[in-house]
PQR file with spaces between the fields and no chain letter, atoms N, CA, C, O and H, PARSE charges and radii, in Angstrom:
ATOM       1  N    MET     1      -4.617   -8.430   38.517 -0.4000 1.5000
ATOM       2  CA   MET     1      -4.497   -8.834   37.397 -0.0000 2.0000
ATOM       3  C    MET     1      -3.440   -7.578   36.721  0.5500 1.7000
ATOM       4  O    MET     1      -3.314   -6.439   37.171 -0.5500 1.4000
ATOM       5  N    SER     2      -2.946   -7.995   35.866 -0.4000 1.5000
ATOM       6  CA   SER     2      -1.700   -7.298   35.048 -0.0000 2.0000
ATOM       7  C    SER     2      -2.474   -6.599   33.967  0.5500 1.7000
ATOM       8  O    SER     2      -3.382   -7.123   33.322 -0.5500 1.4000
ATOM       9  H    SER     2      -3.048   -8.920   35.501  0.4000 1.0000
ATOM      10  N    ASP     3      -1.986   -5.233   33.810 -0.4000 1.5000
ATOM      11  CA   ASP     3      -2.602   -4.577   32.527 -0.0000 2.0000
ATOM      12  C    ASP     3      -2.051   -4.675   31.442  0.5500 1.7000
ATOM      13  O    ASP     3      -0.846   -4.420   31.455 -0.5500 1.4000
ATOM      14  H    ASP     3      -1.249   -4.807   34.333  0.4000 1.0000
ATOM      15  N    GLU     4      -2.476   -4.943   30.532 -0.4000 1.5000
ATOM      16  CA   GLU     4      -1.678   -5.232   29.124 -0.0000 2.0000
ATOM      17  C    GLU     4      -1.173   -4.016   28.459  0.5500 1.7000
ATOM      18  O    GLU     4      -1.878   -3.008   28.510 -0.5500 1.4000
ATOM      19  H    GLU     4      -3.454   -5.150   30.522  0.4000 1.0000
ATOM      20  N    ALA     5      -0.366   -3.991   28.018 -0.4000 1.5000
ATOM      21  CA   ALA     5       0.109   -2.956   27.551 -0.0000 2.0000
ATOM      22  C    ALA     5      -0.675   -2.508   26.270  0.5500 1.7000
ATOM      23  O    ALA     5      -1.207   -3.428   25.648 -0.5500 1.4000
ATOM      24  H    ALA     5       0.207   -4.810   27.976  0.4000 1.0000
ATOM      25  N    PRO     6      -0.849   -1.086   25.720 -0.5600 1.5000
ATOM      26  CA   PRO     6      -1.700   -1.043   24.505  0.2800 2.0000
ATOM      27  C    PRO     6      -0.732   -1.443   23.326  0.5500 1.7000
ATOM      28  O    PRO     6       0.456   -1.755   23.407 -0.5500 1.4000
ATOM      29  N    PHE     7      -1.557   -1.354   22.183 -0.4000 1.5000
ATOM      30  CA   PHE     7      -0.892   -1.556   21.128 -0.0000 2.0000
ATOM      31  C    PHE     7      -0.109   -0.214   20.286  0.5500 1.7000
ATOM      32  O    PHE     7       0.876   -0.345   19.559 -0.5500 1.4000
ATOM      33  H    PHE     7      -2.522   -1.100   22.117  0.4000 1.0000
ATOM      34  N    ARG     8      -0.661    0.799   20.522 -0.4000 1.5000
ATOM      35  CA   ARG     8      -0.280    2.167   20.102 -0.0000 2.0000
ATOM      36  C    ARG     8      -0.234    3.167   21.448  0.5500 1.7000
ATOM      37  O    ARG     8      -0.901    3.034   22.474 -0.5500 1.4000
ATOM      38  H    ARG     8      -1.461    0.906   21.112  0.4000 1.0000
ATOM      39  N    PRO     9       0.611    4.061   21.183 -0.5600 1.5000
ATOM      40  CA   PRO     9       1.006    5.193   22.785  0.2800 2.0000
ATOM      41  C    PRO     9      -0.557    5.823   22.631  0.5500 1.7000
ATOM      42  O    PRO     9      -1.233    5.628   21.621 -0.5500 1.4000
ATOM      43  N    ARG    10      -0.944    6.473   23.594 -0.4000 1.5000
ATOM      44  CA   ARG    10      -2.329    7.284   23.554 -0.0000 2.0000
ATOM      45  C    ARG    10      -2.259    8.273   23.061  0.5500 1.7000
ATOM      46  O    ARG    10      -3.288    8.892   22.787 -0.5500 1.4000
ATOM      47  H    ARG    10      -0.395    6.631   24.415  0.4000 1.0000
ATOM      48  N    GLU    11      -1.080    8.742   22.792 -0.4000 1.5000
ATOM      49  CA   GLU    11      -1.023   10.183   22.190 -0.0000 2.0000
ATOM      50  C    GLU    11      -1.055   10.025   20.438  0.5500 1.7000
ATOM      51  O    GLU    11      -1.618   10.642   19.534 -0.5500 1.4000
ATOM      52  H    GLU    11      -0.245    8.239   23.014  0.4000 1.0000
ATOM      53  N    GLN    12      -0.384    9.174   20.492 -0.4000 1.5000
ATOM      54  CA   GLN    12      -0.540    8.630   18.636 -0.0000 2.0000
ATOM      55  C    GLN    12      -2.091    8.100   18.178  0.5500 1.7000
ATOM      56  O    GLN    12      -2.714    8.273   17.131 -0.5500 1.4000
ATOM      57  H    GLN    12       0.073    8.673   21.227  0.4000 1.0000
ATOM      58  N    LEU    13      -2.357    7.546   19.139 -0.4000 1.5000
ATOM      59  CA   LEU    13      -4.142    7.104   18.871 -0.0000 2.0000
ATOM      60  C    LEU    13      -5.055    8.776   18.735  0.5500 1.7000
ATOM      61  O    LEU    13      -5.788    9.201   17.843 -0.5500 1.4000
ATOM      62  H    LEU    13      -1.851    7.406   19.990  0.4000 1.0000
ATOM      63  N    ILE    14      -4.695    9.271   19.776 -0.4000 1.5000
ATOM      64  CA   ILE    14      -5.682   10.665   19.818 -0.0000 2.0000
ATOM      65  C    ILE    14      -5.447   11.431   18.611  0.5500 1.7000
ATOM      66  O    ILE    14      -6.408   11.926   18.022 -0.5500 1.4000
ATOM      67  H    ILE    14      -4.099    8.925   20.501  0.4000 1.0000
ATOM      68  N    GLU    15      -3.876   11.626   18.046 -0.4000 1.5000
ATOM      69  CA   GLU    15      -3.690   12.345   17.081 -0.0000 2.0000
ATOM      70  C    GLU    15      -4.440   11.362   15.836  0.5500 1.7000
ATOM      71  O    GLU    15      -4.536   12.000   14.787 -0.5500 1.4000
ATOM      72  H    GLU    15      -3.095   11.224   18.524  0.4000 1.0000
ATOM      73  N    LYS    16      -4.852   10.295   15.770 -0.4000 1.5000
ATOM      74  CA   LYS    16      -4.957    9.590   14.439 -0.0000 2.0000
ATOM      75  C    LYS    16      -6.509    9.941   14.428  0.5500 1.7000
ATOM      76  O    LYS    16      -6.932   10.084   13.281 -0.5500 1.4000
ATOM      77  H    LYS    16      -4.774    9.777   16.622  0.4000 1.0000
ATOM      78  N    GLN    17      -7.505   10.122   15.480 -0.4000 1.5000
ATOM      79  CA   GLN    17      -8.584   10.065   15.769 -0.0000 2.0000
ATOM      80  C    GLN    17      -8.857   11.601   15.237  0.5500 1.7000
ATOM      81  O    GLN    17      -9.786   11.999   14.535 -0.5500 1.4000
ATOM      82  H    GLN    17      -7.161   10.005   16.412  0.4000 1.0000
ATOM      83  N    ARG    18      -8.064   12.126   15.637 -0.4000 1.5000
ATOM      84  CA   ARG    18      -8.427   13.951   14.990 -0.0000 2.0000
ATOM      85  C    ARG    18      -8.499   13.961   13.781  0.5500 1.7000
ATOM      86  O    ARG    18      -9.439   14.491   13.189 -0.5500 1.4000
ATOM      87  H    ARG    18      -7.310   11.802   16.207  0.4000 1.0000
ATOM      88  N    LEU    19      -7.184   13.180   12.999 -0.4000 1.5000
ATOM      89  CA   LEU    19      -7.387   13.209   11.620 -0.0000 2.0000
ATOM      90  C    LEU    19      -8.289   12.719   10.915  0.5500 1.7000
ATOM      91  O    LEU    19      -8.687   13.263    9.885 -0.5500 1.4000
ATOM      92  H    LEU    19      -6.420   12.750   13.480  0.4000 1.0000
ATOM      93  N    PHE    20      -8.738   11.624   11.368 -0.4000 1.5000
ATOM      94  CA   PHE    20      -9.985   11.027   10.754 -0.0000 2.0000
ATOM      95  C    PHE    20     -11.162   11.649   11.014  0.5500 1.7000
ATOM      96  O    PHE    20     -12.076   11.582   10.191 -0.5500 1.4000
ATOM      97  H    PHE    20      -8.414   11.182   12.205  0.4000 1.0000
ATOM      98  N    GLN    21     -11.292   12.305   12.139 -0.4000 1.5000
ATOM      99  CA   GLN    21     -12.827   12.977   12.223 -0.0000 2.0000
ATOM     100  C    GLN    21     -12.836   14.217   11.563  0.5500 1.7000
ATOM     101  O    GLN    21     -13.985   14.624   11.390 -0.5500 1.4000
ATOM     102  H    GLN    21     -10.550   12.360   12.807  0.4000 1.0000
ATOM     103  N    SER    22     -11.929   14.983   11.120 -0.4000 1.5000
ATOM     104  CA   SER    22     -11.533   16.384   10.795 -0.0000 2.0000
ATOM     105  C    SER    22     -11.681   15.900    9.381  0.5500 1.7000
ATOM     106  O    SER    22     -12.018   16.914    8.769 -0.5500 1.4000
ATOM     107  H    SER    22     -10.996   14.653   11.261  0.4000 1.0000
ATOM     108  N    ILE    23     -11.620   15.017    8.624 -0.4000 1.5000
ATOM     109  CA   ILE    23     -12.011   14.830    7.050 -0.0000 2.0000
ATOM     110  C    ILE    23     -13.257   14.586    6.708  0.5500 1.7000
ATOM     111  O    ILE    23     -13.872   13.757    7.378 -0.5500 1.4000
ATOM     112  H    ILE    23     -11.346   14.193    9.121  0.4000 1.0000
ATOM     113  N    HIS    24     -13.820   15.152    5.755 -0.4000 1.5000
ATOM     114  CA   HIS    24     -15.400   15.263    5.485 -0.0000 2.0000
ATOM     115  C    HIS    24     -15.623   14.460    4.329  0.5500 1.7000
ATOM     116  O    HIS    24     -16.155   14.907    3.313 -0.5500 1.4000
ATOM     117  H    HIS    24     -13.321   15.825    5.210  0.4000 1.0000
ATOM     118  N    LYS    25     -15.106   12.921    4.499 -0.4000 1.5000
ATOM     119  CA   LYS    25     -15.470   12.573    3.410 -0.0000 2.0000
ATOM     120  C    LYS    25     -16.285   11.312    3.812  0.5500 1.7000
ATOM     121  O    LYS    25     -16.723   11.222    4.959 -0.5500 1.4000
ATOM     122  H    LYS    25     -14.673   12.559    5.325  0.4000 1.0000
ATOM     123  N    HIS    26     -16.480   10.412    2.960 -0.4000 1.5000
ATOM     124  CA   HIS    26     -17.187    9.083    3.257 -0.0000 2.0000
ATOM     125  C    HIS    26     -16.143    8.283    4.367  0.5500 1.7000
ATOM     126  O    HIS    26     -14.956    8.606    4.325 -0.5500 1.4000
ATOM     127  H    HIS    26     -16.124   10.485    2.029  0.4000 1.0000
ATOM     128  N    THR    27     -16.528    7.361    5.245 -0.4000 1.5000
ATOM     129  CA   THR    27     -15.559    6.598    6.038 -0.0000 2.0000
ATOM     130  C    THR    27     -14.576    5.762    5.498  0.5500 1.7000
ATOM     131  O    THR    27     -13.480    5.551    6.017 -0.5500 1.4000
ATOM     132  H    THR    27     -17.492    7.098    5.279  0.4000 1.0000
ATOM     133  N    HIS    28     -15.130    5.121    4.074 -0.4000 1.5000
ATOM     134  CA   HIS    28     -14.483    4.049    3.465 -0.0000 2.0000
ATOM     135  C    HIS    28     -13.603    4.623    2.371  0.5500 1.7000
ATOM     136  O    HIS    28     -13.107    3.876    1.528 -0.5500 1.4000
ATOM     137  H    HIS    28     -16.021    5.292    3.653  0.4000 1.0000
ATOM     138  N    LEU    29     -13.328    6.376    2.359 -0.4000 1.5000
ATOM     139  CA   LEU    29     -12.676    6.968    1.376 -0.0000 2.0000
ATOM     140  C    LEU    29     -11.333    7.629    1.923  0.5500 1.7000
ATOM     141  O    LEU    29     -10.450    8.147    1.239 -0.5500 1.4000
ATOM     142  H    LEU    29     -13.731    6.984    3.043  0.4000 1.0000
ATOM     143  N    LYS    30     -11.384    7.468    3.584 -0.4000 1.5000
ATOM     144  CA   LYS    30     -10.502    8.338    4.345 -0.0000 2.0000
ATOM     145  C    LYS    30      -9.267    7.873    4.004  0.5500 1.7000
ATOM     146  O    LYS    30      -8.665    8.925    3.788 -0.5500 1.4000
ATOM     147  H    LYS    30     -12.101    7.047    4.139  0.4000 1.0000
ATOM     148  N    GLY    31      -8.424    6.903    3.797 -0.4000 1.5000
ATOM     149  CA   GLY    31      -7.255    6.614    3.511 -0.0000 2.0000
ATOM     150  C    GLY    31      -6.602    7.183    2.510  0.5500 1.7000
ATOM     151  O    GLY    31      -7.257    8.083    1.983 -0.5500 1.4000
ATOM     152  H    GLY    31      -8.913    6.048    3.972  0.4000 1.0000
ATOM     153  N    PRO    32      -5.380    6.965    1.972 -0.5600 1.5000
ATOM     154  CA   PRO    32      -5.063    7.640    0.768  0.2800 2.0000
ATOM     155  C    PRO    32      -4.887    6.272   -0.298  0.5500 1.7000
ATOM     156  O    PRO    32      -4.957    6.327   -1.526 -0.5500 1.4000
ATOM     157  N    VAL    33      -4.702    5.350    0.328 -0.4000 1.5000
ATOM     158  CA   VAL    33      -5.001    4.081   -0.958 -0.0000 2.0000
ATOM     159  C    VAL    33      -6.528    3.646   -1.082  0.5500 1.7000
ATOM     160  O    VAL    33      -6.814    2.818   -1.946 -0.5500 1.4000
ATOM     161  H    VAL    33      -4.645    5.305    1.325  0.4000 1.0000
ATOM     162  N    ASP    34      -7.399    4.102   -0.359 -0.4000 1.5000
ATOM     163  CA   ASP    34      -8.887    3.444   -0.277 -0.0000 2.0000
ATOM     164  C    ASP    34      -9.646    3.901   -1.564  0.5500 1.7000
ATOM     165  O    ASP    34     -10.736    3.362   -1.756 -0.5500 1.4000
ATOM     166  H    ASP    34      -7.166    4.774    0.344  0.4000 1.0000
ATOM     167  N    LYS    35      -9.208    4.829   -2.471 -0.4000 1.5000
ATOM     168  CA   LYS    35      -9.753    4.886   -3.574 -0.0000 2.0000
ATOM     169  C    LYS    35      -9.494    4.005   -4.686  0.5500 1.7000
ATOM     170  O    LYS    35     -10.172    3.934   -5.711 -0.5500 1.4000
ATOM     171  H    LYS    35      -8.323    5.267   -2.314  0.4000 1.0000
ATOM     172  N    LEU    36      -8.570    3.409   -4.436 -0.4000 1.5000
ATOM     173  CA   LEU    36      -8.099    2.087   -5.234 -0.0000 2.0000
ATOM     174  C    LEU    36      -8.820    1.022   -5.046  0.5500 1.7000
ATOM     175  O    LEU    36      -9.038    0.170   -5.907 -0.5500 1.4000
ATOM     176  H    LEU    36      -8.018    3.467   -3.604  0.4000 1.0000
ATOM     177  N    THR    37      -9.296    1.013   -3.721 -0.4000 1.5000
ATOM     178  CA   THR    37      -9.731   -0.616   -3.225 -0.0000 2.0000
ATOM     179  C    THR    37     -11.390   -0.459   -3.297  0.5500 1.7000
ATOM     180  O    THR    37     -12.175   -1.408   -3.313 -0.5500 1.4000
ATOM     181  H    THR    37      -9.119    1.705   -3.022  0.4000 1.0000
ATOM     182  N    SER    38     -11.758    0.998   -3.337 -0.4000 1.5000
ATOM     183  CA   SER    38     -13.144    1.240   -3.058 -0.0000 2.0000
ATOM     184  C    SER    38     -13.846    1.888   -4.291  0.5500 1.7000
ATOM     185  O    SER    38     -15.074    1.966   -4.335 -0.5500 1.4000
ATOM     186  H    SER    38     -11.121    1.769   -3.324  0.4000 1.0000
ATOM     187  N    VAL    39     -13.008    2.374   -5.337 -0.4000 1.5000
ATOM     188  CA   VAL    39     -13.892    2.588   -6.474 -0.0000 2.0000
ATOM     189  C    VAL    39     -13.045    2.091   -7.721  0.5500 1.7000
ATOM     190  O    VAL    39     -13.725    1.680   -8.660 -0.5500 1.4000
ATOM     191  H    VAL    39     -12.010    2.311   -5.301  0.4000 1.0000
ATOM     192  N    ALA    40     -11.572    2.062   -7.887 -0.4000 1.5000
ATOM     193  CA   ALA    40     -11.141    1.502   -9.144 -0.0000 2.0000
ATOM     194  C    ALA    40     -11.517    0.212   -9.188  0.5500 1.7000
ATOM     195  O    ALA    40     -12.274   -0.076  -10.115 -0.5500 1.4000
ATOM     196  H    ALA    40     -11.019    2.396   -7.124  0.4000 1.0000
ATOM     197  N    ILE    41     -11.185   -0.699   -8.402 -0.4000 1.5000
ATOM     198  CA   ILE    41     -11.256   -2.462   -8.592 -0.0000 2.0000
ATOM     199  C    ILE    41     -13.039   -2.359   -8.613  0.5500 1.7000
ATOM     200  O    ILE    41     -13.665   -2.838   -9.558 -0.5500 1.4000
ATOM     201  H    ILE    41     -10.571   -0.465   -7.648  0.4000 1.0000
ATOM     202  N    PRO    42     -13.436   -1.970   -7.950 -0.5600 1.5000
ATOM     203  CA   PRO    42     -15.254   -2.405   -8.224  0.2800 2.0000
ATOM     204  C    PRO    42     -15.488   -1.999  -10.089  0.5500 1.7000
ATOM     205  O    PRO    42     -16.087   -2.688  -10.914 -0.5500 1.4000
ATOM     206  N    LEU    43     -14.789   -0.676  -10.307 -0.4000 1.5000
ATOM     207  CA   LEU    43     -15.583   -0.210  -11.418 -0.0000 2.0000
ATOM     208  C    LEU    43     -14.537   -1.270  -12.799  0.5500 1.7000
ATOM     209  O    LEU    43     -14.753   -1.463  -13.996 -0.5500 1.4000
ATOM     210  H    LEU    43     -14.302   -0.116   -9.636  0.4000 1.0000
ATOM     211  N    ALA    44     -13.857   -1.553  -12.233 -0.4000 1.5000
ATOM     212  CA   ALA    44     -12.774   -2.576  -13.300 -0.0000 2.0000
ATOM     213  C    ALA    44     -13.667   -3.635  -13.765  0.5500 1.7000
ATOM     214  O    ALA    44     -13.988   -3.922  -14.918 -0.5500 1.4000
ATOM     215  H    ALA    44     -13.682   -1.397  -11.261  0.4000 1.0000
ATOM     216  N    LEU    45     -14.109   -4.316  -12.324 -0.4000 1.5000
ATOM     217  CA   LEU    45     -14.680   -5.596  -12.512 -0.0000 2.0000
ATOM     218  C    LEU    45     -16.165   -5.900  -13.098  0.5500 1.7000
ATOM     219  O    LEU    45     -16.571   -6.948  -13.601 -0.5500 1.4000
ATOM     220  H    LEU    45     -13.848   -4.082  -11.387  0.4000 1.0000
ATOM     221  N    ALA    46     -16.835   -4.716  -12.892 -0.4000 1.5000
ATOM     222  CA   ALA    46     -18.131   -4.442  -13.433 -0.0000 2.0000
ATOM     223  C    ALA    46     -17.825   -4.028  -14.859  0.5500 1.7000
ATOM     224  O    ALA    46     -18.460   -4.674  -15.693 -0.5500 1.4000
ATOM     225  H    ALA    46     -16.505   -3.865  -12.484  0.4000 1.0000
ATOM     226  N    GLY    47     -17.136   -3.255  -15.261 -0.4000 1.5000
ATOM     227  CA   GLY    47     -16.685   -2.984  -16.722 -0.0000 2.0000
ATOM     228  C    GLY    47     -16.167   -4.484  -17.404  0.5500 1.7000
ATOM     229  O    GLY    47     -16.379   -4.791  -18.577 -0.5500 1.4000
ATOM     230  H    GLY    47     -16.620   -2.730  -14.583  0.4000 1.0000
ATOM     231  N    SER    48     -15.607   -5.147  -16.636 -0.4000 1.5000
ATOM     232  CA   SER    48     -15.271   -6.541  -17.502 -0.0000 2.0000
ATOM     233  C    SER    48     -16.138   -7.239  -17.705  0.5500 1.7000
ATOM     234  O    SER    48     -16.349   -7.734  -18.812 -0.5500 1.4000
ATOM     235  H    SER    48     -15.435   -4.898  -15.683  0.4000 1.0000
ATOM     236  N    CYS    49     -17.051   -7.499  -16.377 -0.4000 1.5000
ATOM     237  CA   CYS    49     -18.258   -8.067  -16.496 -0.0000 2.0000
ATOM     238  C    CYS    49     -19.430   -7.484  -17.525  0.5500 1.7000
ATOM     239  O    CYS    49     -20.102   -8.294  -18.163 -0.5500 1.4000
ATOM     240  H    CYS    49     -16.879   -7.096  -15.477  0.4000 1.0000
ATOM     241  N    LEU    50     -19.552   -6.701  -17.602 -0.4000 1.5000
ATOM     242  CA   LEU    50     -20.559   -6.065  -18.933 -0.0000 2.0000
ATOM     243  C    LEU    50     -20.005   -6.368  -20.270  0.5500 1.7000
ATOM     244  O    LEU    50     -20.705   -6.866  -21.151 -0.5500 1.4000
ATOM     245  H    LEU    50     -19.006   -6.043  -17.083  0.4000 1.0000
ATOM     246  N    PHE    51     -18.810   -6.086  -20.426 -0.4000 1.5000
ATOM     247  CA   PHE    51     -17.897   -6.458  -21.725 -0.0000 2.0000
ATOM     248  C    PHE    51     -18.364   -8.157  -22.096  0.5500 1.7000
ATOM     249  O    PHE    51     -18.910   -8.601  -23.107 -0.5500 1.4000
ATOM     250  H    PHE    51     -18.241   -5.682  -19.710  0.4000 1.0000
ATOM     251  N    LEU    52     -17.942   -8.805  -20.946 -0.4000 1.5000
ATOM     252  CA   LEU    52     -18.054  -10.193  -21.501 -0.0000 2.0000
ATOM     253  C    LEU    52     -19.726  -10.916  -21.453  0.5500 1.7000
ATOM     254  O    LEU    52     -20.075  -11.939  -22.042 -0.5500 1.4000
ATOM     255  H    LEU    52     -17.498   -8.445  -20.125  0.4000 1.0000
ATOM     256  N    ILE    53     -20.521  -10.095  -20.632 -0.4000 1.5000
ATOM     257  CA   ILE    53     -22.034  -10.303  -21.297 -0.0000 2.0000
ATOM     258  C    ILE    53     -22.611   -9.819  -22.261  0.5500 1.7000
ATOM     259  O    ILE    53     -23.704  -10.265  -22.610 -0.5500 1.4000
ATOM     260  H    ILE    53     -20.238   -9.264  -20.153  0.4000 1.0000
ATOM     261  N    GLY    54     -22.042   -8.859  -22.869 -0.4000 1.5000
ATOM     262  CA   GLY    54     -22.314   -8.157  -24.273 -0.0000 2.0000
ATOM     263  C    GLY    54     -21.650   -9.320  -25.190  0.5500 1.7000
ATOM     264  O    GLY    54     -22.432   -9.937  -25.914 -0.5500 1.4000
ATOM     265  H    GLY    54     -21.154   -8.497  -22.586  0.4000 1.0000
ATOM     266  N    ARG    55     -20.519   -9.612  -25.218 -0.4000 1.5000
ATOM     267  CA   ARG    55     -19.903  -10.697  -26.123 -0.0000 2.0000
ATOM     268  C    ARG    55     -20.617  -11.916  -25.917  0.5500 1.7000
ATOM     269  O    ARG    55     -20.695  -12.661  -26.894 -0.5500 1.4000
ATOM     270  H    ARG    55     -19.884   -9.111  -24.630  0.4000 1.0000
ATOM     271  N    GLY    56     -21.116  -12.250  -24.925 -0.4000 1.5000
ATOM     272  CA   GLY    56     -21.784  -13.755  -24.852 -0.0000 2.0000
ATOM     273  C    GLY    56     -23.372  -13.395  -25.353  0.5500 1.7000
ATOM     274  O    GLY    56     -24.151  -14.347  -25.402 -0.5500 1.4000
ATOM     275  H    GLY    56     -21.053  -11.644  -24.131  0.4000 1.0000
ATOM     276  N    ILE    57     -23.715  -12.461  -25.610 -0.4000 1.5000
ATOM     277  CA   ILE    57     -25.460  -11.900  -26.117 -0.0000 2.0000
ATOM     278  C    ILE    57     -24.775  -11.993  -27.709  0.5500 1.7000
ATOM     279  O    ILE    57     -25.254  -12.851  -28.451 -0.5500 1.4000
ATOM     280  H    ILE    57     -23.082  -11.688  -25.569  0.4000 1.0000
ATOM     281  N    TYR    58     -23.936  -11.334  -28.104 -0.4000 1.5000
ATOM     282  CA   TYR    58     -23.345  -11.349  -29.519 -0.0000 2.0000
ATOM     283  C    TYR    58     -23.467  -12.467  -30.117  0.5500 1.7000
ATOM     284  O    TYR    58     -24.332  -12.853  -30.903 -0.5500 1.4000
ATOM     285  H    TYR    58     -23.547  -10.637  -27.502  0.4000 1.0000
ATOM     286  N    ASN    59     -22.321  -13.102  -29.604 -0.4000 1.5000
ATOM     287  CA   ASN    59     -22.040  -14.643  -29.778 -0.0000 2.0000
ATOM     288  C    ASN    59     -23.563  -15.394  -29.890  0.5500 1.7000
ATOM     289  O    ASN    59     -23.905  -15.831  -30.988 -0.5500 1.4000
ATOM     290  H    ASN    59     -21.617  -12.788  -28.966  0.4000 1.0000
ATOM     291  N    MET    60     -24.200  -15.488  -29.059 -0.4000 1.5000
ATOM     292  CA   MET    60     -25.443  -16.277  -29.038 -0.0000 2.0000
ATOM     293  C    MET    60     -26.222  -15.950  -30.571  0.5500 1.7000
ATOM     294  O    MET    60     -26.516  -16.853  -31.355 -0.5500 1.4000
ATOM     295  H    MET    60     -23.922  -15.132  -28.167  0.4000 1.0000
ATOM     296  N    SER    61     -26.458  -14.660  -30.797 -0.4000 1.5000
ATOM     297  CA   SER    61     -27.533  -14.125  -31.424 -0.0000 2.0000
ATOM     298  C    SER    61     -27.023  -14.278  -32.928  0.5500 1.7000
ATOM     299  O    SER    61     -27.771  -14.150  -33.897 -0.5500 1.4000
ATOM     300  H    SER    61     -26.219  -13.927  -30.160  0.4000 1.0000
ATOM     301  N    HIS    62     -25.503  -14.600  -33.018 -0.4000 1.5000
ATOM     302  CA   HIS    62     -25.124  -14.839  -34.237 -0.0000 2.0000
ATOM     303  C    HIS    62     -24.320  -16.023  -34.620  0.5500 1.7000
ATOM     304  O    HIS    62     -23.516  -16.150  -35.544 -0.5500 1.4000
ATOM     305  H    HIS    62     -24.895  -14.704  -32.231  0.4000 1.0000
ATOM     306  N    GLY    63     -24.765  -16.986  -33.580 -0.4000 1.5000
ATOM     307  CA   GLY    63     -24.439  -18.237  -33.751 -0.0000 2.0000
ATOM     308  C    GLY    63     -22.713  -18.530  -33.797  0.5500 1.7000
ATOM     309  O    GLY    63     -22.172  -19.421  -34.453 -0.5500 1.4000
ATOM     310  H    GLY    63     -25.418  -16.883  -32.829  0.4000 1.0000
ATOM     311  N    ILE    64     -22.076  -17.596  -32.979 -0.4000 1.5000
ATOM     312  CA   ILE    64     -20.504  -17.916  -33.187 -0.0000 2.0000
ATOM     313  C    ILE    64     -20.341  -18.735  -31.924  0.5500 1.7000
ATOM     314  O    ILE    64     -20.808  -18.528  -30.804 -0.5500 1.4000
ATOM     315  H    ILE    64     -22.514  -16.873  -32.447  0.4000 1.0000
ATOM     316  N    GLY    65     -19.461  -19.849  -32.427 -0.4000 1.5000
ATOM     317  CA   GLY    65     -18.873  -20.303  -31.219 -0.0000 2.0000
ATOM     318  C    GLY    65     -19.550  -21.405  -30.769  0.5500 1.7000
ATOM     319  O    GLY    65     -19.300  -21.803  -29.631 -0.5500 1.4000
ATOM     320  H    GLY    65     -19.082  -20.017  -33.337  0.4000 1.0000
ATOM     321  N    LYS    66     -20.535  -22.096  -31.590 -0.4000 1.5000
ATOM     322  CA   LYS    66     -20.982  -23.486  -31.274 -0.0000 2.0000
ATOM     323  C    LYS    66     -20.447  -24.587  -31.510  0.5500 1.7000
ATOM     324  O    LYS    66     -19.850  -24.795  -32.567 -0.5500 1.4000
ATOM     325  H    LYS    66     -20.737  -21.773  -32.515  0.4000 1.0000
ATOM     326  N    LYS    67     -20.595  -25.665  -30.366 -0.4000 1.5000
ATOM     327  CA   LYS    67     -19.818  -26.706  -30.767 -0.0000 2.0000
ATOM     328  C    LYS    67     -20.801  -27.903  -31.669  0.5500 1.7000
ATOM     329  O    LYS    67     -22.012  -27.938  -31.452 -0.5500 1.4000
ATOM     330  H    LYS    67     -21.079  -25.496  -29.507  0.4000 1.0000
ATOM     331  N    GLU    68     -20.308  -28.642  -32.453 -0.4000 1.5000
ATOM     332  CA   GLU    68     -20.886  -29.266  -33.720 -0.0000 2.0000
ATOM     333  C    GLU    68     -21.367  -30.475  -32.661  0.5500 1.7000
ATOM     334  O    GLU    68     -21.988  -31.451  -33.080 -0.5500 1.4000
ATOM     335  H    GLU    68     -19.324  -28.614  -32.630  0.4000 1.0000
């Protein structure tokens, strides 16, 4: 059987492992862009959902937007 070439050189892989094992943060926040995808986007979605739910409750309680 022929051995398949690795995707990355072993030295580069060991360097990345050392970097990620030395950071004392949660696993999903270790990359530089991960704060945007793990924190900012879910907070924006939750905020917009709460706004739309509040607006819907307000409209229902005041009878706004009913179809005749």
